[in-house]
N, C-alpha and C positions, 0 to 999 in steps of 0.2 A: 762605617768607622765610625756624642758626643755629652759676705754682707751684701747684701743686694745693694745695688746702687744704683739707684731709681736716679739722679739727679745724672750720670753717664748717660742713662738709658735715652733722657731728653734731648741731652746733649745728642748723642747720636745721631740720630733722624735729620738732627740739621747736618750731618756731615757724609751720608750717604753719597752724595753726588764729591767726586774727589780725583785729582788727577794724579792717574796711577802711574807708579813705576817702572819704570820697564819691569902625578896620580900613582900617588901613592897616598898612604892615612897618615901622613906627618903634613901633608896642603892643607894651608889655610885660606883661601880666599874669604877677606874682611876689610868692608869698606865703613865698618864701624868705628867707635873711637879708640877699640879695646877696652874698653871699660867692661870685665867682668864680672864686675858688682852689679850689673843689671838684672833683676828680676822677673817674673810675670808675677802680678798680684790677685791682677783678675781677668776672665775675657767675658765679655758679654757675647752673646749670637741671637741675629733674628733668622729662624732659619724656616725656610720658605715650604717647604715639602709637607703641607699638610692637606688633610681632606675639608678642613671648613673654612680655608681660605686667611686666615689670621695665623702669622704668626706667632710659631713656638717661640717664647726667650729662654737660652739657656744663659746661668753666671755660673763661673766655674770658679772658686778664691782659691788661692795657693799660698802655702804658709811654712817658712823657712826657718831654721836654725844657722845664721850665715847664709851659705851655700848650699847647704844641705836637705833637699825638700822636707818638711815635716808631716804635713797630710793635702787631700786635694777634698775638699768639698764643690758637689755639683746640683745646683738648684734647676727645675723645670718649672716656670710660671712660676716664682718667687716658693716651691717647694724642692724640701732638701730628698733627693731621690740616691745617693750614694756618697760615700767620704773614704778614704783613703790615708791609711797612714803606713809611715814609713821606716823601715829601720835599716842604718849603716853598721859596718863591720869594716873596721881598716880604709875606711873613708870612700867604702865599694857599696851598693843598696843591695840592703843582702836578703830583703822580703818586703812586700808591703800586702796589707790585709785591706781587702775591699767589702765595705760595709754595706748591703740594700737597706735602705732603711725604711721600705714599705713590707719586705719578705725578706727574711732572717735566714732560710733556706737557699737562698739563693750567696749568703758572704762566704767569701773564701781567704786563703794565703796564696803568695808566691813565693817561691823562695831562689834565689839565684847561688850559682856556683859558678867559678872562677879559676883560672889555671896560674900559673905565678906569675906571669906577665898583666895578669889582670884581664884576659880575656873571658868573657864569660863561653860557658862553656856548658851548662845547660839552666834549664829552667822550672821546677817541679811544683805545678798548681794544685791544690788540693782545697776540694770545693764539693759540690753536690755531685763531681764526679773527680778523678784524677787523674791526674796524664806527666809527663815530663817530655822535653823538649831537648836533645843532646845536638852542638856545632860543633864541629870542626871546621879548620881553618889551613887554606892553601893559597898562600901569599892575599889579594885580595878577594877572596873567592870564600865565599861561607855557607856550606853545605848542611843542612838538619837530616836526620832518621827522620822526616816526616814529607821527605822527597821534595823539599824547596830549597833552592840555590839562591845566594845571592851574590852581587858586585859590589864592590865598597869601594870608598872614594872618600877619604879627607873623614872617616868613621862615619860615612853616615852611603845611605843603599842607592845606588846611581840604577841600576836592573835587578830583577828575580824573576825566577824561572819556579812555575810548579807543575811536579809531572802526577799522571792520572793512574798511576800504577805503579807497585809497593817494589818495584824494579830499580824506581826511578829513570823509564827509558821512552813513557810516551810524554810527551810535552800537553800542558792541556792548558797552562796558561803563560805568557808573557808579558812581562811591561817595564818601561821607563820610567824612572824623576829625575827632574832636570830642577834647577835653585837658583838663586838671583846670588849675587854676591854680599850683601846684607847680612848679618850673624841674626842667628833666632835664640833669642834668651833663653830660651829651655838650655841650649847646652851648655850654659854657664851653670846648671846645676851641678855640686860635685857629683863626681860616678857618672855621669850619662855618657852612652855610650851606644850604638844603631840599633840595638835590640829595642830599646825605648821608643823608637819610631815604628818600626816592625810591629810590636804589641801596643801600639796607643795607648803607652802608658799614663802620657802626661794629656792625654786628649779628653778620654770621655766619649759626648757625643761633640765634643767641641770640633771644627772641621779647620782646626790651626795644627799642622803638623807639626811636631818635633822635627829636630836636626841641629848641622853644625849651621846651614844658613836655610833661605826659605827656599819653601819648596813651590816653584812655579806651576807645574804639570806634575798628575802622579798616573795620566794616563785615564784617568775618571774625572777629573774637576781639574778646572785650572784657576790660578791663585792672583790676586795683582794686590799691589802693599803701596799704603800709603805709612812713610815713614816720618817718624818722629827725629827732634833735631840731634841725636844720637846712633841714630840707620836702624831703629830698630821701626818692626811696624804698630803701626797706632790704631789703623783702617786697614782691614781686610774685604775684598769680595771675592767669595766662591763664582764659578759659573761653571754648568754643566751644559756642553755643546753650545757655546755662550749663550746661554739662559741664567739669570739669578739663581741661584741656590741657596745661598745664606750672604751675611752680611754679619762682621765682628767689629766688636770697636777692645783695645788690650789695651789695659792699665798696669803700670810699672810701681816700685816702690824706689 
């Protein structure tokens, strides 16, 4: 599954120890002040899983036009790695372009198709290879032609099943995702839907999953949050089987 802000990096070092907080598609558990104009400006991540013992530092910057996402720029140790540019049609994200700043053969464009109820029905990837994935809805269950199914609640994934065979009969992997009751600022982006959580669209190498609420466990990692005065995460600790994996600082507009 990830404006350089050096002053924030220095401040973040002092914040690494903090005290952590703890059925249908229309419900919304929201312990924030209800301000949907809150948008993430940048996320800085100290990522511990490398061979030299020195954490890598990811910085991801987000730019908007009001509540519409315009671009994302991802840096690793001060070097720009990827850029993403977004396009809207009828207030829905219709495509984004992914630019690999070090190797343009990996540049790509992803297109999105919706039904008359604004539910995502297909995405089309065109890059060094081309493929598409289709989605069908049956209540709160979404199935994919790639033999994956999702259970949705409050427009976010709460469980998923991946099958090993082309007939979608043999279960290969299942997982559950749990959430807190606080608002995830990515949900304030115009056109946000569950797929952008599945596709890690707004994450890159950043270990802060998108959603309506904040993920506390996804089966691989556990997440603990320190919230700001508006109820949005400002510091995040990611653990893997109880061991620190990454720490993040979030800055808002």
